[in-house]
DRENLOVEX-349672 format. One record per residue: x, y, z of N, C-alpha, C, O in turn; residue number from 0; chain. Coordinates in Angstrom, 2 decimals. Layout:
# residues N
neast;nnorth;nup;caeast;canorth;caup;ceast;cnorth;cup;oeast;onorth;oup;i;ch
X;Y;Z;X;Y;Z;X;Y;Z;X;Y;Z;NUM;A
...
//
This chain:
# residues 52
neast;nnorth;nup;caeast;canorth;caup;ceast;cnorth;cup;oeast;onorth;oup;i;ch
139.03;-194.64;-48.80;138.15;-195.46;-48.27;136.79;-194.82;-48.94;135.74;-194.80;-48.30;0;A
136.87;-194.37;-50.09;135.47;-193.87;-50.45;134.73;-194.92;-51.22;133.84;-194.61;-52.02;1;A
135.10;-196.21;-50.99;134.34;-197.45;-51.74;133.02;-197.41;-50.89;132.21;-198.15;-51.44;2;A
132.66;-197.01;-50.13;131.44;-197.18;-49.34;131.42;-198.18;-48.05;130.45;-198.47;-47.35;3;A
132.68;-198.61;-47.94;132.74;-199.71;-47.00;132.70;-198.93;-45.39;133.14;-197.79;-45.24;4;A
132.16;-199.66;-44.37;132.11;-199.05;-43.16;133.27;-199.33;-42.45;133.65;-200.50;-42.55;5;A
133.98;-198.54;-41.71;135.17;-198.74;-40.99;135.06;-198.08;-39.83;134.22;-197.22;-39.57;6;A
136.12;-198.60;-38.94;136.02;-198.08;-37.52;137.61;-197.93;-36.97;138.46;-198.78;-37.26;7;A
137.86;-197.03;-36.32;139.31;-196.60;-35.96;139.49;-197.24;-34.52;138.79;-196.67;-33.68;8;A
140.20;-198.21;-34.04;140.19;-198.87;-32.83;141.88;-198.88;-32.42;142.73;-199.62;-32.92;9;A
142.07;-197.89;-31.41;143.59;-198.06;-30.98;144.68;-197.52;-31.95;145.87;-197.80;-31.85;10;A
144.13;-196.69;-32.92;145.12;-196.39;-34.01;145.05;-197.15;-35.25;145.77;-196.89;-36.21;11;A
144.16;-198.13;-35.23;144.03;-199.30;-36.60;142.78;-199.08;-37.19;141.85;-198.82;-36.43;12;A
142.62;-199.13;-38.20;141.55;-199.10;-39.11;140.60;-200.77;-39.51;141.00;-201.61;-40.31;13;A
139.58;-200.84;-38.85;139.03;-202.17;-39.33;137.75;-201.93;-40.07;137.07;-200.90;-40.00;14;A
137.47;-203.13;-40.87;136.09;-203.19;-41.69;135.10;-204.26;-40.94;135.43;-205.11;-40.12;15;A
133.84;-203.99;-41.44;132.96;-204.93;-41.10;133.50;-206.39;-41.29;134.04;-206.65;-42.37;16;A
133.40;-207.26;-40.41;133.94;-208.68;-40.87;135.19;-209.08;-40.45;135.50;-210.27;-40.35;17;A
135.93;-208.16;-40.19;137.40;-208.35;-39.76;137.41;-208.77;-38.28;136.33;-208.76;-37.70;18;A
138.43;-209.11;-37.65;138.61;-209.66;-36.51;139.75;-208.83;-35.65;140.82;-208.47;-36.14;19;A
139.41;-208.62;-34.45;140.51;-208.11;-33.60;140.51;-208.59;-32.28;139.53;-208.47;-31.53;20;A
141.74;-209.21;-31.92;141.74;-210.16;-30.65;140.78;-211.00;-30.33;140.10;-211.11;-29.31;21;A
140.82;-211.79;-31.67;139.53;-213.01;-31.40;138.29;-212.62;-31.69;137.66;-213.56;-32.18;22;A
137.67;-211.67;-31.60;136.44;-210.73;-31.54;136.20;-210.27;-33.20;136.99;-209.53;-33.79;23;A
134.99;-210.83;-33.82;134.57;-210.16;-34.89;133.95;-209.24;-35.11;132.81;-209.39;-34.67;24;A
134.12;-208.09;-35.69;133.35;-206.73;-35.88;132.18;-207.02;-36.99;132.42;-207.10;-38.19;25;A
130.65;-207.19;-36.32;130.03;-207.84;-37.33;129.01;-206.66;-38.07;128.46;-206.81;-39.16;26;A
128.88;-205.28;-37.05;128.38;-204.03;-37.59;128.97;-202.72;-37.31;129.45;-202.48;-36.21;27;A
128.97;-202.05;-38.06;129.32;-200.62;-37.57;128.58;-199.39;-38.08;128.52;-199.10;-39.28;28;A
128.08;-198.77;-37.21;127.17;-197.58;-37.23;127.62;-196.33;-36.94;128.73;-196.24;-36.42;29;A
127.05;-195.43;-37.16;127.64;-194.06;-36.78;127.79;-193.96;-35.15;128.71;-193.44;-34.52;30;A
126.53;-194.64;-34.60;126.68;-194.59;-33.03;127.26;-195.65;-32.15;127.52;-195.47;-30.96;31;A
127.50;-197.11;-32.99;127.96;-198.02;-31.97;129.00;-199.27;-33.01;129.44;-199.15;-34.16;32;A
129.07;-200.03;-32.36;130.04;-201.15;-33.06;129.66;-202.18;-32.49;129.88;-202.30;-31.28;33;A
128.94;-203.31;-33.28;128.54;-204.58;-32.89;129.87;-205.61;-32.91;130.53;-205.66;-33.94;34;A
130.19;-206.32;-31.93;131.36;-207.17;-31.90;130.59;-208.87;-31.44;129.70;-209.08;-30.62;35;A
131.19;-209.67;-32.12;130.93;-211.14;-31.43;131.95;-211.49;-30.83;133.05;-211.31;-31.37;36;A
131.86;-212.00;-29.74;132.97;-212.65;-28.72;132.75;-213.89;-28.33;132.23;-214.01;-27.22;37;A
133.04;-215.09;-29.08;132.72;-216.59;-28.64;130.97;-216.60;-28.64;130.23;-216.97;-27.73;38;A
130.66;-216.14;-29.78;129.00;-216.04;-30.00;128.40;-215.18;-29.04;127.20;-215.39;-28.84;39;A
128.97;-214.20;-28.36;128.14;-213.26;-27.46;128.22;-211.95;-28.24;129.27;-211.53;-28.72;40;A
127.07;-211.35;-28.32;127.13;-210.08;-29.11;127.47;-208.87;-28.05;126.80;-208.68;-27.04;41;A
128.27;-208.30;-28.32;128.66;-206.90;-27.28;128.38;-205.70;-28.48;128.73;-205.78;-29.66;42;A
127.72;-204.66;-27.91;127.64;-203.65;-28.45;128.22;-202.50;-27.85;127.76;-202.09;-26.79;43;A
129.37;-201.79;-28.49;130.26;-200.62;-28.02;129.69;-199.09;-28.54;129.39;-198.96;-29.73;44;A
129.58;-198.23;-27.85;129.26;-197.14;-28.47;130.63;-196.43;-29.10;131.77;-196.75;-28.74;45;A
130.37;-195.58;-29.94;131.38;-194.99;-30.87;131.66;-193.69;-30.18;130.73;-192.97;-29.84;46;A
132.84;-193.38;-29.96;133.23;-192.21;-29.37;133.87;-191.21;-30.40;135.00;-191.57;-30.75;47;A
133.45;-190.12;-30.94;133.82;-189.30;-31.81;135.38;-188.93;-31.60;135.83;-188.70;-30.48;48;A
136.07;-188.91;-32.64;137.62;-188.54;-32.36;137.62;-186.98;-32.19;137.23;-186.20;-33.06;49;A
138.16;-186.61;-30.91;138.34;-185.15;-30.60;139.55;-184.40;-31.35;140.70;-184.80;-31.19;50;A
139.30;-183.48;-32.03;140.25;-182.56;-32.94;140.87;-181.78;-32.14;141.68;-180.96;-32.58;51;A
//
């Protein structure tokens, strides 16, 4: 994953910007939040770092 793509780990699966999960589209991934579009409604979800 060293190709510069932004990814997020959700429930053990890796997703990139533009992919869909359960009918929702991941529109943006930052270090602090993930923006998801669900039926035209934007939802901003906080990113929780993985505990080691």
